[in-house]
C-alpha positions in Angstrom: -43.6 41.9 -113.1 -46.3 39.5 -114.4 -46.0 35.7 -114.3 -45.3 35.5 -118.0 -43.5 38.7 -119.1 -41.8 37.0 -122.0 -45.2 36.9 -123.8 -45.4 40.7 -123.7 -41.8 41.0 -124.9 -42.4 38.6 -127.8 -45.4 40.7 -128.9 -43.4 43.9 -128.8 -40.5 42.2 -130.7 -42.9 40.9 -133.4 -44.4 44.4 -133.7 -40.9 45.8 -134.0 -41.8 48.4 -131.3 -38.2 49.3 -130.4 -39.0 51.9 -127.7 -41.5 49.7 -126.0 -39.0 46.8 -125.9 -36.3 49.0 -124.4 -38.7 50.4 -121.8 -39.8 46.9 -120.8 -36.1 45.8 -120.5 -35.2 48.8 -118.3 -38.1 48.0 -115.9 -36.7 44.5 -115.1 -34.2 43.6 -112.5 -31.2 41.5 -113.3 -33.0 38.3 -112.0 -36.1 39.3 -114.1 -33.9 39.5 -117.2 -32.4 36.1 -116.6 -35.8 34.6 -116.0 -37.3 36.1 -119.2 -34.3 35.1 -121.3 -34.7 31.4 -120.2 -38.1 31.4 -121.9 -36.9 32.9 -125.2 -35.4 31.1 -128.2 -31.9 31.9 -129.3 -33.3 33.7 -132.4 -35.6 35.8 -130.2 -32.7 36.7 -127.9 -30.7 37.7 -131.0 -33.5 40.0 -132.1 -33.6 41.5 -128.6 -29.9 42.3 -128.7 -30.4 44.0 -132.1 -33.1 46.2 -130.6 -31.4 47.0 -127.3 -28.1 48.2 -128.8 -24.6 47.8 -127.5 -24.8 49.0 -123.9 -28.1 47.4 -122.9 -27.2 44.3 -125.0 -24.1 43.9 -122.8 -26.3 44.2 -119.7 -28.4 41.3 -121.1 -25.3 39.2 -121.9 -24.1 39.7 -118.3 -27.4 38.2 -117.0 -27.2 35.0 -119.1 -25.5 31.7 -118.3 -22.3 31.4 -120.4 -23.6 28.7 -122.8 -26.7 30.8 -123.5 -24.7 34.0 -124.0 -22.4 32.2 -126.4 -25.3 30.9 -128.5 -26.8 34.3 -128.8 -23.6 36.1 -129.7 -23.0 33.5 -132.5 -26.4 34.4 -134.0 -25.9 38.2 -134.3 -23.9 40.0 -137.0 -20.2 40.2 -136.1 -20.3 44.0 -136.1 -23.1 44.0 -133.6 -21.4 41.3 -131.5 -18.2 43.3 -131.4 -20.0 46.4 -130.3 -21.8 44.5 -127.5 -18.7 42.7 -126.3 -16.8 46.0 -126.2 -19.1 47.1 -123.4 -18.1 44.1 -121.2 -15.2 44.0 -118.8 -12.1 42.3 -120.2 -12.6 39.0 -118.3 -16.2 38.6 -119.3 -15.4 39.4 -122.9 -12.7 36.8 -122.9 -15.0 34.2 -121.3 -17.6 34.6 -124.0 -15.3 34.7 -126.9 -13.3 31.8 -125.6 -16.4 29.6 -125.9 -17.5 31.0 -129.3 -16.6 28.8 -132.3 -13.3 29.8 -133.8 -14.7 31.1 -137.2 -17.3 33.3 -135.5 -14.7 34.4 -132.9 -12.2 35.6 -135.5 -15.0 37.4 -137.5 -15.9 39.3 -134.3 -12.3 40.1 -133.4 -11.7 41.4 -136.9 -14.3 44.0 -136.2 -13.1 44.8 -132.7 -10.8 47.7 -131.9 -7.2 46.4 -132.4 -6.1 47.1 -128.9 -9.1 45.3 -127.4 -8.8 42.4 -129.8 -5.1 42.0 -128.9 -6.1 42.1 -125.2 -8.7 39.3 -125.8 -6.2 37.1 -127.6 -3.7 37.6 -124.8 -6.3 36.5 -122.2 -7.4 33.5 -124.2 -3.8 32.2 -124.0 -4.4 31.3 -120.3 -6.4 28.3 -119.1 -9.8 29.5 -117.7 -9.2 28.1 -114.2 -5.9 30.1 -113.7 -5.2 33.6 -112.5 -4.6 34.7 -116.1 -7.9 33.2 -117.2 -9.8 34.9 -114.4 -8.1 38.3 -114.3 -9.4 41.5 -115.8 -7.1 44.1 -117.4 -9.0 47.2 -116.2 -6.8 48.6 -113.5 -5.2 51.9 -112.6 -1.4 51.9 -112.4 1.1 54.7 -112.0 4.8 55.3 -111.4 5.8 55.0 -107.7 7.6 58.4 -107.9 4.2 60.2 -108.4 2.9 62.3 -105.5 -0.5 61.7 -104.0 -1.8 65.0 -105.6 -0.6 63.9 -109.1 -2.2 60.5 -108.6 -5.5 62.0 -107.7 -5.3 64.3 -110.8 -4.6 61.2 -113.0 -7.7 59.4 -111.5 -9.9 62.4 -112.2 -8.7 62.5 -115.9 -9.6 58.9 -116.2 -12.9 59.1 -114.3 -15.2 58.4 -117.2 -13.4 55.1 -117.9 -12.8 54.1 -114.3 -16.5 54.7 -113.4 -17.4 51.5 -115.3 -15.3 49.3 -113.1 -14.8 48.5 -109.4 -11.5 50.0 -108.7 -10.4 49.6 -105.0 -6.6 49.8 -105.3 -4.0 51.6 -107.3 -0.9 49.7 -108.4 2.6 51.3 -108.3 4.9 50.2 -111.1 8.4 51.1 -112.2 9.5 52.2 -115.6 9.4 48.6 -116.9 5.9 48.2 -115.6 7.0 45.8 -112.9 4.8 45.8 -109.8 6.3 47.6 -106.8 3.3 48.1 -104.5 -0.4 48.5 -103.9 -2.1 51.6 -102.7 -5.6 51.4 -101.2 -7.7 54.3 -102.4 -8.4 55.3 -98.8 -4.7 55.6 -98.1 -4.2 57.8 -101.2 -7.0 60.2 -100.2 -5.7 60.6 -96.6 -2.1 61.1 -97.6 -0.4 64.5 -97.7 -0.6 65.9 -101.3 3.2 66.0 -101.6 3.7 62.4 -100.3 5.1 60.1 -103.0 3.3 56.9 -103.8 6.4 54.9 -102.8 5.9 56.3 -99.3 2.3 55.3 -98.9 2.1 52.1 -100.9 2.2 48.5 -99.5 5.5 47.3 -100.8 6.0 43.7 -102.1 2.3 42.9 -102.0 0.7 39.5 -102.4 0.5 38.7 -106.1 -0.2 35.8 -108.3 1.5 34.3 -111.3 -0.6 34.2 -114.4 -0.7 30.3 -114.3 -1.5 30.0 -110.7 -4.4 27.6 -110.2 -7.9 28.3 -109.1 -7.3 26.3 -105.9 -4.3 28.5 -105.0 -6.4 31.6 -105.6 -9.2 30.3 -103.5 -6.9 29.3 -100.6 -5.3 32.7 -100.6 -8.5 34.7 -100.6 -9.7 32.4 -97.7 -6.7 33.5 -95.7 -6.7 37.2 -96.6 -9.4 39.8 -96.7 -8.3 41.3 -100.0 -11.0 42.3 -102.5 -8.5 41.6 -105.3 -4.9 40.9 -106.0 -2.5 41.7 -108.8 -1.4 39.2 -111.4 2.2 39.4 -112.8 4.3 37.6 -115.3 7.6 35.9 -114.7 9.5 39.2 -114.9 7.1 40.8 -112.4 5.3 42.9 -115.0 1.7 43.8 -113.9 -0.7 42.0 -116.2 -4.1 42.4 -114.5 -6.1 42.0 -111.4 -8.1 39.0 -110.1 -11.0 39.7 -107.8 -12.3 37.7 -104.9 -15.8 37.6 -106.4 -14.4 36.1 -109.6 -12.6 33.4 -107.7 -15.7 32.6 -105.6 -17.9 32.4 -108.7 -15.4 30.2 -110.6 -15.1 27.8 -107.6 -18.9 27.5 -107.3 -19.2 26.9 -111.1 -16.5 24.2 -111.0 -18.2 22.4 -108.2 -21.6 22.7 -109.9 -20.1 21.4 -113.2 -18.5 18.4 -111.5 -21.8 17.6 -109.7 -23.7 17.8 -113.1 -21.1 15.6 -114.7 -21.4 13.0 -111.9 -25.1 12.8 -112.6 -24.5 12.3 -116.3 -24.7 15.8 -117.8 -21.5 15.3 -119.9 -21.0 19.0 -120.8 -21.3 20.0 -117.1 -24.1 22.4 -118.0 -27.6 22.1 -119.3 -30.4 24.7 -119.6 -34.0 24.0 -120.7 -33.6 26.8 -123.2 -31.3 24.6 -125.2 -32.9 22.6 -128.1 -34.7 19.5 -126.7 -33.0 17.1 -129.2 -29.6 18.3 -128.2 -30.4 17.9 -124.5 -31.8 14.4 -125.2 -28.8 13.4 -127.2 -26.3 14.4 -124.5 -28.3 12.6 -121.8 -28.8 9.5 -123.8 -25.0 9.2 -124.5 -24.6 8.6 -120.7 -27.8 6.7 -120.0 -27.2 4.2 -122.9 -23.8 3.3 -121.4 -25.5 2.9 -118.0 -28.2 0.5 -119.2 -25.5 -1.7 -120.8 -23.5 -1.7 -117.6 -26.6 -2.5 -115.6 -27.2 -5.6 -117.7 -24.1 -7.0 -116.1 -25.8 -6.8 -112.7 -28.9 -8.4 -114.2 -26.9 -11.2 -115.6 -25.6 -12.1 -112.2 -29.2 -12.4 -110.8 -30.2 -14.5 -113.8 -27.3 -16.9 -113.2 -28.6 -17.4 -109.6 -32.3 -17.6 -110.5 -32.7 -21.0 -108.7 -31.1 -19.6 -105.6 -33.6 -16.7 -105.6 -36.5 -19.1 -106.0 -35.3 -21.1 -103.0 -34.8 -18.1 -100.8 -37.2 -15.5 -102.1 -36.6 -13.2 -99.1 -33.2 -12.4 -100.7 -35.0 -10.3 -103.3 -35.9 -7.8 -100.6 -32.3 -7.3 -99.5 -30.6 -7.2 -102.9 -31.4 -3.5 -103.7 -30.6 -2.5 -100.1 -27.1 -4.1 -100.3 -26.5 -2.5 -103.8 -27.8 1.0 -102.7 -26.0 1.2 -99.4 -22.7 0.1 -100.9 -23.2 2.6 -103.7 -23.8 5.4 -101.2 -20.6 4.4 -99.3 -18.6 4.3 -102.6 -20.0 7.7 -103.7 -18.7 9.3 -100.5 -15.2 8.0 -101.3 -15.6 9.3 -104.9 -16.6 12.8 -103.6 -13.5 12.9 -101.3 -11.1 11.9 -104.1 -12.6 14.4 -106.6 -12.3 17.1 -104.0 -8.7 16.2 -103.2 -7.8 16.0 -106.9 -9.2 19.5 -107.4 -7.3 20.9 -104.4 -4.1 19.2 -105.5 -3.6 17.5 -102.1 -3.6 14.0 -103.8 -2.2 12.9 -107.1 -3.0 9.9 -109.4 0.3 8.3 -108.5 -0.8 8.0 -104.8 -3.1 5.1 -105.6 -1.9 2.8 -102.8 -1.9 5.5 -100.2 -5.6 6.3 -101.0 -6.5 2.6 -101.2 -5.1 2.0 -97.7 -6.9 5.0 -96.2 -10.2 4.1 -97.8 -10.0 0.4 -97.1 -9.7 1.1 -93.4 -12.8 3.3 -93.4 -14.6 0.7 -95.5 -13.8 -2.1 -93.0 -15.1 -0.1 -90.0 -18.2 1.0 -91.9 -18.7 -2.4 -93.5 -18.7 -4.1 -90.1 -21.1 -1.6 -88.7 -23.5 -1.6 -91.6 -23.3 -5.4 -92.0 -24.1 -6.0 -88.4 -27.0 -3.6 -88.5 -28.6 -5.2 -91.6 -27.9 -8.7 -90.2 -29.8 -7.8 -87.0 -32.7 -6.3 -88.9 -33.0 -9.3 -91.3 -32.8 -11.8 -88.3 -35.5 -10.0 -86.3 -37.8 -9.4 -89.3 -37.6 -12.8 -90.9 -36.7 -14.9 -87.9 -33.8 -16.5 -89.8 -30.3 -16.0 -88.4 -28.7 -17.6 -91.4 -30.4 -15.1 -93.7 -29.2 -12.3 -91.5 -25.6 -13.6 -91.7 -25.7 -13.9 -95.5 -27.0 -10.4 -96.1 -24.8 -8.9 -93.4 -21.6 -10.4 -94.7 -22.5 -9.4 -98.3 -23.2 -5.8 -97.3 -20.0 -5.6 -95.2 -17.7 -7.0 -97.9 -19.4 -5.0 -100.6 -19.0 -1.8 -98.6 -15.2 -2.4 -98.3 -15.0 -3.0 -102.1 -17.2 0.0 -102.9 -15.2 2.4 -100.7 -11.9 1.1 -102.0 -13.1 1.4 -105.6 -14.8 4.8 -105.0 -11.6 6.2 -103.6 -9.2 4.9 -106.3 -11.2 5.0 -109.5 -11.1 8.8 -109.9 -7.3 8.6 -109.6 -7.1 5.9 -112.2 -9.4 7.8 -114.6 -7.4 11.0 -114.0 -4.2 9.2 -114.8 -5.7 8.0 -118.1 -6.5 11.6 -119.0 -10.3 11.3 -118.8 -12.7 13.3 -116.7 -13.1 11.6 -113.3 -16.3 13.5 -112.4 -18.0 12.1 -115.5 -16.7 8.5 -115.5 -16.4 7.5 -111.9 -20.2 7.2 -111.2 -21.1 4.6 -113.8 -18.0 2.5 -113.0 -18.8 2.5 -109.3 -22.5 1.8 -109.8 -21.8 -1.2 -112.0 -19.1 -2.7 -109.7 -21.2 -2.3 -106.5 -24.3 -3.9 -108.2 -22.4 -6.8 -109.7 -20.3 -7.5 -106.6 -23.3 -7.0 -104.3 -25.5 -9.4 -106.2 -22.7 -11.9 -106.6 -21.7 -11.9 -103.0 -25.3 -12.2 -101.7 -26.3 -14.9 -104.1 -23.1 -16.9 -103.7 -23.4 -16.9 -99.9 -27.0 -17.9 -100.2 -26.3 -20.7 -102.6 -23.7 -22.1 -100.2 -25.7 -22.0 -97.0 -29.5 -21.4 -97.6 -30.4 -23.5 -100.6 
């Protein structure tokens, strides 16, 4: 593959050379396709989908990040979009359509086979970070009274459909479609032909409720070696199957999204294939707030201008105190965000978290303050300067860790996104408090 394969693709698209485009697409690996797509505009990707047709178009959609796949699907005609999405697995189809704008989504569903459209609408009822939102509805179920031979015959009759999916287990159900057991394919193949499914199945298997959280799914798959697990409703009716790989991917995506939000990417995702003005607007929304918040820190320095002039060495230590306190606070933020996502702490436990973090802050504040005080004393030969910056860092570390641990809980309690809002609040407080403490102490003892 050449360094710039998208140029060759663009030329073939402009020439409307359908066969050449398809041949080029078939030559590429999945990573190649993702790489090329990142260099094409949404309109060009739409043209590529039109040329590839439904099956290959679905392969392309599977390679794209969700936001890019949604943008492309919204540009093609509803009939073409419906044909492409019909080739995807049920969970992928629901993910894409769940993010498509409602008018376009309904137009696509109106052109989708009724049974498939109904399946999509049912999946969209579940939050995306639950078992129902992550499950797929392609599974093989049969009555527990079937024999092994009858089950194998049923599988052969459905071979063409099943070959598109990763089927590792069969699911035994009763006449009301309630889950009774799970049959690994290996157990079925090794069983005597006249053995009933009820005799070889794993009865009362581990299963999930449709609204079970991503954290519960992840914890279970960490404990068990299953490749997938059934999802049932309140009556025990089998709804679908959630796979280990889907849970792992969703957990990674959630962590990456939270990290992006903490850095000011409000949507939790940004790609350079997005329009530059849109990317700029989203970033500026966060950066503009930050510059206003930073003015508070600058105003504290301005208020103590005469103190800085009298002890200019303080200017060297102000950013150190601010940065080190911010690092300590961000560690506490990270722990709180993680515990909130795992459900091991709740917003109402504010005082519990405050007590735990304050203790860590005191220990680390003393250690860091003493270290900076020693460095300042040795470097500048001024024990009083060392005492000022050491005390300022120590106290600011306690404040930063306490604020960092509790702010995510407060923000969560107010219904906002703690991953997005915690960072700016913490940065502002650590800057303002760090500057104020340092300059106040200096004004009292140095000038």
